[in-house]
C-alpha positions, 0 to 999 in steps of 0.5 A: 499500499502506498504511504505518505511521502515526507521527502526532505529537501536536499538541494543546496542550490539557490532557488532558481539555479544560480548561486547568490550571496556567495560572499555573504554566506561565506562570511556568515557561517565562517565562525569569525566574528569579524567576518560576521560583524562586517556582514551585519546591516545597520538595520538588522532584525532578528527573528528568534535565534536559539543560543545555549550560551547565556551570555548570548541569550539577550539576542534570542528575541525579535527585533532590531539590533543596534550598531554597538551590539553588532560585534557581540551578536557576531561573537554569539554567532560565530559560536554557533558553528552555522552551516548553509541549510539544505532548504531553499526559501521562496524569496530570492534574497533568503537561505537557510542556515543550520546549527547543531543539533538541527536549529534552522534559521532563514538569512535574508540579505540586502544589496547595499552600496555603502555601509558607515564610512566603506564604499563597498558594494555587497551583500549584507544580513538584514534578516536573521530568525526562526524558519516558519516564525509568524509573530513574537508570539510564535517564539519556540526554536525551529528545527529541520524537517531532517531532525524532527522526523528522526525523532518521529515514533511509529508510522505516519498515520492513516490517509484515505488514499482513494479520497486523495487519488480522486482530488489528484484526478479532480484537479488534474495534479501529478502530486498533492502537497502542504507545508505544515508547522508541526510543533511539539512539547517537552515529551514529544506530544504534538501541541499544534499543526498549522497549515501554511501553503498547499495545492489542495485543501483537501489534501492539507486537511488529510495531512494535518490530520495524520500529523496531529496523531504524530508522537515523538521522542523529546528533542533535547537542547543544551541537555534538556528536552525542549518544545520546538516546531518544524516546517514540514513539507508533506506529499502524495503520492511523492513530494516535490522539492519546493522552497520554504514558503514566505511567512504570512504574519499572524493576523493578516488573513484567516482564509486558506492559503494555496499555491498558484497552481492550485487555481488553474489557468487564469481567466484574466491578468499576466499569470504566465508571463515569458520575461526576457530578463529576471532580477536577481534581487528584486522579489516580493511575496504577496497574497492575492485573495479571491472571491467565491466568483474567482475575482481577486478582491484583496491584495496583501504584500506580506514580504516587501522587496525594498522597492516601492515601485516594484511592490506597487506594481505587484499590487496592480498585476495582482489586482487584474487576475481572475480565476475560475472559482476554488471549489471544494465539494461543490461549493466555491470557497474563498482563498488567498494565493501566496505568490512570489512576484519578481521583477522582470522585463517583457519586451521594452518594460523593465518594470514589470512583475512576473510571477514565479511558480514553485519547483 
């Protein structure tokens, strides 16, 4: 009998196949406090970092880090023994980094021409925090899917294969997937399963129900069992190699979030542009929420690009989209489409916003 396959994202390449931020990544994982300090941007924001060193725990919480604290933060980061992560991110300026025993962070870089008195072109670290973190209240350490899976007891839970096969056929898909944020307590009991992104709400519900029944051996940090979370990619009958979804902050929407591929061909709007050029840096994470008729009635930019012009172009582009209604059973439902929009050139227009499809 076919099972629920959970496949780890083992590709260490960049999201679109071309290495980026090599120098910035090299500095971040160097273990050299001086090199790391020179990497930190004036407006660096932290989104949660776990430290075993008590002297470093003042940097554990979310928020900005002022320039006078950069040297001490660099010392603390150097002590973590960071390495580049195996999982990809959905935004162009992001990578994952990992440190023992399997803590997973997302790092986001900023292209900057000048910092302080140094006229140097380069990539600087603008964000570092737990993968999948929604808000300040979402504070548990994030671990890799690999570490979480290694502590799981028993099977993956029961799935209704006939139901999922019907969903595959109805949506004309080759695979169903869902990103879930799974959290456990100090005993290894699942405390929450929060859906993040899917190409099928029916599959997402099935995966979530199965994950809720999981049990784990406790994950130990600094010699003590610790509550942790992990971003889990589940798929049926196989799991595609997909980047981590960008985080939608808590409170932005209570609607289900689906991938662009879940909606089928667009009825209106530039959804499948063939670009002549793509920016290597400028990308925006946005939600386009569609009503029961398939029209976009709300657009929210949740990960800004750093370019106000591009973010405005994204809003205009998404408002022009329309799809067939997203139907569950016989009922159209409201959903939000999560999409990464990249600055591109189409013909003579260098300022288009082109969607990037998951792959």
